[in-house]
N, C-alpha and C positions, 0 to 999 in steps of 0.2 A: 146298785144304782147310787148309793151314797158315795162310794168311791169315785164314780164318774162325775158326780156333781161337784165333788170337792177339788177336782183338777183345776189348776190355775195356769193360764197361758200368757206367755209374753208374745204379743202380736207385733210383727214386723212386716213392713211392706216388701214384697218381692220385686226384684229388678228384672225386667224382661230383656232377653238378649237381642242384639241387633241382627243376628242371623236368624231369620224366620221365614215362614211360608210366603208364597208369592202374593196371596190375597190378604195378608195381614198388614195393618197399620197400627203403629204404637203411639201412645199419647206422649206428650212432652216429658212427663215424669217417668216414662218407660215402665209404668205399672199397670196400664190398661191396654188390652189388645182388642182390635175390632177387625172382623172379617168382612170383606166385600161380598155382597150377595148377588152381584151381577158383573159380568165381564163380556163386553161386546154384545150386549143385549141378551146374553144367556145367563140362566140362573147358576150360581156357584155355591156349593156346600162344602168344598174341600180346599186343599192347599192352605190350611189354617194352623199349621204346627208352629209353636213358639216355645223357646226355652226360658227358664228362670235361672237365677243365681243358685249356687249349691245349697241344698237343704241339709242342715246338720243332723247327725244321727239322733233319733228320738224326736225330731221335729216333724210337724205336720205341714204338708203342702195343701193349702186351702184355696179353692178357686170359687169365686162368687160370680154368678151369672147376672150381668147388668142389663142385658137386652136379648130377647129371643124372638124368633120368627116361626110361627106355626105352619108356614107354607113348606118348610123343610122337615125331613124325617131324620131321626137319629139325634144323639146328644153329644156333649163334650167328652173328651178323654183326658184323664189326669194320671200321669205316670212319674216314676223316678228312673233314672238311668245313669250309667257311668260314662256314656258317650259325651265327648266334648262338643259343645254346640258349634265350635268353629270348624270342626272337621266332620260333623255328623251329616248323614244323608237324609235324616228324618225331615228336614225342612223342605226337601224336594218332593216328598211323598204327598199323594192326594190325601191319605190318612196315615196316621202314625203306625197303624197296625197292618198296613198293606205293603210291607217291604218285600223285595225279591227273596231275601233269605232271613225270615223272621227269627229263626233259631239263633242267629248270630247277634241279635239285639239283646240288650240287657233291660228291656222295658219291664217295669213292674208297676201295676196300677189297675185302673178300672176304665172300661169303655162300654157305654150302653149298659147291658145287663151281664157283662162278663168281667171276670178278674183275669188280668194278663200277667204271666210270669215267664221270664225269658223270651218274651216276644210271642208267646202262644197263650191261648185261653187256658186258664186253670180249671180243670174239670169241664171239658168241652161240652158235655151234654147237660151240664147243670147251669141253669140260668138263675140269676139273682131275682129276688122278689121285687126289687126296686131297680129302676134303670135311670141312668143320667138323662135319658130322653125326656123324662117327666119333669125335669128342672125348669122352672119359670124364672122370670126376672125377680131377683131378691133371694133366690135359693142358692145354696152352696154345697160343694162336695169336697172332701178332704181325704188324703191318705197319709199313713204314718207307719214307718218300719220300726219295730221294737223287738227286743230280746233276741236279736240275731236271726230269727226265722219266722217272724210274725208280721202280718200286714193288717193294719186296722183301717177300716173304711168308715168315714163319717158323712152323714147327711145333715145339713143345717146345724153343724157343730155338735151333733149327738152321735155317739158311737153306734154304728149300724151292725157291724159284724167284724169278726177277727178271723183271718185266714192263715193257715200254716203253710210255710214255704219249705218244702222238704229239703232242698239244697241250700237253704238260707239265702243271704244276700251279701254282696261285697261290703265289708266293714273297713273302717279307716281309709276309705276311698271317697272322694267327692261324688255325691249323688246329685245330679242336676234335675231340676223339675222340668217336666214336659207337659204342655197343655195343648190339646188338639181342639181348636175352636171349630167344631164340626156340627153339621146338621142345623137343628133349630137354634142352637147357641150361636149368637152373632157377636156379642161383646162380653168380655170377662175381665175380672180383676184378680190378681194372684197375691197371696200373702203367705208368709212362713211363720207358723206358730211353734214356739218351743215351750216345753213343760216347765213351769216355774216352781211349783211346790205341790206335793201330794201329802197332806198332813196324815199322821197316823190315826187310825180309827179304833184301835184297841186299847187306848189309854183309859177310857172309862171302865172297861172290863178289868184291866189290871188293877185299877183303883178299888174296884168292888171286891176283887179277889184278895187283895192285901187287907182290906178293911174287915173281911170276914174272919181273919185269923185272930183278931182281938175281940175280946168280949166287952172290954171297958169302952164306953162311948168316948170318954175324954182321950184315952190312948188311941182309939180308932181315929178320932178327928186329927190328933197330932200326926199319926202315921200318914193319914190321907193328905194332910197339909204338907208334910215332908215329901211325900211322893209327888205331889203336885208341883212343889218347888223344883224337885229334881227334873220332872218332866218339862217344866218351863225352861230350866237351864239347858237341858238337852235340846229342846226346841230352838232356843236362841242360838246355841252353837251350830245346830243343823241349818238354821236359817242363814247364819253368817257364811257357813261353808257353801251352801247352795247359791247364795247371792254372789259369792266370790267366783264359784264355777260358772254361774250364768254370765257374770261380767267378763270373765276370761273368754268364755265361749262367744259372747257377743263381740268382744274385741277381735278375736281371731276371725270370726265370720265377717265382721266389718272390714278387717284388713284384707281378707280374701276377696271380698266384693270390691274394695277399692283397687286391689291389684288387678282384678279382672277388668274393672272399668278403665283403669289406667292403660292396660294393654289394648283394650278396644279403642280408647281415645288415641293412643299412639298409632295404632294401625290405621284408624280412620284419618288421623292427621297426616300420616305418611302418604296414604292413597290420595287424599285431597291435595297435598303438596305436590305429588307427582302429576296429578291432573292439572293443577294450576301452572306448574312448570311447563307442561306440554302445551297448555293453552297460551302461555306467555311466549313460548317458542313459535307457535303458530302465528300469534299476533305480530311477533318480530319479523317473521318471514313475510307476512302479509304487508307489514309496513315497508319493508325493504322493496318488495315488489311494487307497491304504490309509489315509493320514491323513484324507482327506476322508470316507471310509466310516466311519472310527473316530469322527470328529466327529459325523457323522449318527447313529451308534449311541449316542453319548454324549447328544446332544440327545433322541433318542427315549427313552432310559433315564430322563433327567431328567423328561420329560413323564409317563412311566409312574409314576415315583416320586411326583410331585406328585399324580397322580390317585389313587394308592394311599393317600397321606396324607389327601386329602380324603375318600376313601371310609372310611378308618379313623376320622376325626373324626366323620363322619356315623353310622357304626356305634356309636361310643362314646356319642353322644347318644341313639341308639335304645336302647342297653343301659341308660343311666341312666333313660330314660323307662319302660322295662320294669320296672326295679327299683322305681321309684316306684309304678307301677301294682300291682306285686306286693305292695308294702308296704301300699297302700290296701286291696287285696283281703284281705290277712291281717287288717287291722284290722276290715274288714267281717265277715270270717269269725268273728272273736272276738266281735263284737257279736251276730251271729246266734246264735252258740253260747250266749251269755249269755241272750239273749231266749228261746231254746228251753228253757233250764234254768228260767228264771223261769215260763214257761208251764206247764212240767211240774209245778213246785212249786205253782202256782196251782190246777192241776187236782187235785192231791193234796189241797190245802186245801179246795177246794169239795166234793170227795168226802167228806172227813172231816167237813165242816160238815153235809152232807146226812145222813150216818150219825148224827151227834150229834143233829140235829133229829129224826130218826126215833126215836132212843133216848129223847129227851125226850118226844116224843109218846106213846110207849108207856108211859113212866113216869107221864105225866099221866093217861093212860087208866086205868092200874092204880090210881092214887091215887083217881080219881073212883069207880071201881068199889068200891074199899075203903070209901069214905065213904057210898055209897048202895047199900044192899042190894037195893032194888027194881030198880034197873037191872041189878044183877048177876044177879038171878033172871031178868029178861027176857032177858038175853044167854044165859043157860044154856039157856033153852027154845028159842032159835033155833038153826038149824044153824050150823055154824061158818062157812060161806061167806057167810051173811046176817046174822050176828051184828053185825058192825060197822055195817052199814047201819041196823039197827034201833035201835042205841043212839046213833047219831051226834047226832041232834037233842037228845036228853036230855043227852048229854055237853057239847054246846055251851052248853045252858042252865045246867047245873051249873057248868061252867067259868066262865061269865060271872059267875054269882053268886059264885063263889069269888074271882074276881079283884076283884069289887066289894067283897066283905068284906075282902079283904086291903088294898085301897086305903083302906077306912074305918078299919081298924085302924092303918094307918100314919099316918093323920091324927091 
């Protein structure tokens, strides 16, 4: 237990890969993965596989549960694999352990209460006393490959058990982390821990053994002091060496991560550029089509405008003709009105002429009667209605004589 407590870890945030399961959403920093619990109104507990950046040999892939949902059964899976996340079919699986050909997979890790090795449960009939299904918010599970054929399982940063892998595991080959955000596990955060230093625990025993060889207390103290100085020097040299190895390992790992991120960014940029170029081409075609339609509308409008101008000119000529006809009609109306006035005056003059003739005739008759008493007596004896008929011949005779006498007198 003392050895385990003395382990020191260099804690680094893991980067989650862009190629992940259908129901996974990554945080902005690509360190936290969240699985959707519903899809089209149906509960979802799968399609939550996500990869991490490569885990160096001897490093621990640590997964912390940030959120869980007790409505679901099962727990998260934590694995290491040599499969490249860009080409792996794991991200399309409902669970990482339900592949069509699990023997072809290089999965090594833990899922629920089973240890998986080569894609199959290690010791199929043997269940672990602790399952990932029991993890709650704030708990963590970690796996670590050591000594070429060992798998260490950690719960809440404490070593739970060590398992032997009879065929070992691929060494000097990138081992990618795989997290299956399954079952009650809804939200996780992944870290990569590398061992920093495991101090030697037998120094006090060696000091005691060396001290027991000398009987003199002064010499014993000097020997102990000398041994302590040697141990300090050795510790300092070992510390420098380990720090250098850690720094080089961190630089290599960081370079690998940067290279992977750069490739992902380049791929994403290329795909986005192609998409933008396609969208630009579609917009260009759309713009050309709109310009063509606009030109057709312009030509159509021009034709309509010319037709309206021709119609307006024709209408103007018709209006001018109507005005001319109206003016002529007005002139004819004035002439008709004048003619009507003249006819009316002529009728009045004829009526007045007839009245004057009648008056003249009556005066002439009166004058004849006054001049000839015999005719006057004859008229008096006749009835009034026959008086005029009786005296008419006599009046004509007398009138004729009178006119002849006047004519003679004039001569």
